[in-house]
C-alpha positions in Angstrom: -13.6 13.4 -72.6 -14.3 16.6 -75.0 -17.5 16.9 -73.6 -16.5 17.2 -70.4 -13.9 19.7 -71.0 -16.5 21.6 -72.9 -18.4 22.0 -69.8 -15.3 22.8 -67.8 -14.7 25.6 -70.2 -18.4 27.2 -70.0 -18.2 26.6 -66.4 -15.3 28.7 -66.1 -16.7 31.2 -68.5 -19.8 32.0 -66.7 -17.9 32.5 -63.3 -15.7 35.2 -65.1 -18.7 36.9 -66.3 -20.0 37.2 -62.7 -17.0 38.1 -61.3 -16.4 40.8 -63.9 -20.2 42.7 -63.6 -20.9 42.3 -59.6 -18.3 43.2 -57.2 -18.7 43.5 -53.7 -18.3 46.8 -51.1 -17.9 46.8 -47.6 -17.3 48.7 -44.4 -17.9 49.3 -41.1 -20.4 52.6 -40.4 -19.9 54.4 -36.8 -20.7 57.5 -35.5 -19.0 60.5 -34.7 -17.1 58.9 -31.7 -15.9 55.8 -33.4 -19.0 53.4 -31.7 -21.0 51.2 -34.8 -24.1 52.3 -35.5 -25.8 49.0 -35.6 -28.4 48.0 -38.5 -27.5 51.6 -40.5 -28.6 51.5 -44.1 -27.0 51.7 -47.0 -28.6 52.0 -50.8 -28.6 53.0 -53.9 -30.0 56.7 -54.9 -33.4 56.3 -56.1 -33.7 52.8 -55.8 -34.9 50.5 -53.4 -31.6 48.5 -53.4 -30.3 48.6 -50.3 -28.9 46.7 -47.4 -28.8 46.9 -43.5 -25.5 46.6 -41.7 -24.7 43.7 -38.7 -25.1 44.5 -35.2 -21.8 45.4 -35.1 -22.1 48.6 -38.0 -20.7 46.6 -40.7 -22.2 46.2 -44.1 -21.9 44.1 -47.4 -23.4 45.3 -50.6 -22.9 43.4 -54.2 -23.0 46.2 -56.9 -21.8 46.1 -60.5 -19.1 47.6 -61.8 -19.4 51.4 -62.4 -20.7 54.8 -60.2 -22.9 54.7 -57.5 -24.8 56.9 -55.7 -25.2 55.4 -52.4 -26.5 56.9 -49.4 -25.9 56.2 -45.8 -28.8 56.3 -42.8 -29.5 55.9 -39.7 -32.1 57.5 -36.9 -31.2 60.3 -35.2 -27.9 61.0 -37.9 -27.3 63.4 -41.1 -27.4 61.3 -44.3 -24.3 60.9 -46.6 -24.7 60.3 -50.0 -21.3 59.2 -51.4 -20.5 58.4 -55.3 -18.7 55.3 -55.3 -16.7 53.6 -58.5 -16.5 49.8 -58.2 -13.9 48.2 -60.6 -12.3 45.8 -59.0 -13.3 42.4 -56.5 -13.7 44.1 -53.3 -13.5 47.6 -52.1 -14.0 48.2 -47.8 -15.5 51.5 -47.0 -15.8 52.7 -43.7 -17.4 56.0 -42.4 -18.7 58.0 -39.6 -22.6 59.6 -39.6 -22.7 62.9 -37.5 -25.6 63.7 -35.3 -28.7 65.3 -36.9 -29.2 68.7 -35.1 -33.0 68.5 -35.7 -34.8 67.6 -32.6 -37.8 65.3 -32.6 -41.2 66.9 -32.2 -43.3 64.9 -29.4 
């Protein structure tokens, strides 16, 4: 019986550690008209860690507690860089991207 209790306590401790150190941020990325931007990207600045939104512009990214410089981007729109502070289990951050004024050359 003591062995089962020890394993249970160990499992609960590990679950607690993961929930304290890794949280998530989710939201919807839209254009200036409020329409979702399918497959827009969200990534941590100066890293290769990031995610793509789904076809409804919804994204979900797991982050450790602390400050993160996130970049939200979509082809034909201006990138937005935001500092996000993660300190609780679930946070929501919706944003709108504005069209880029730059035109592509043929």
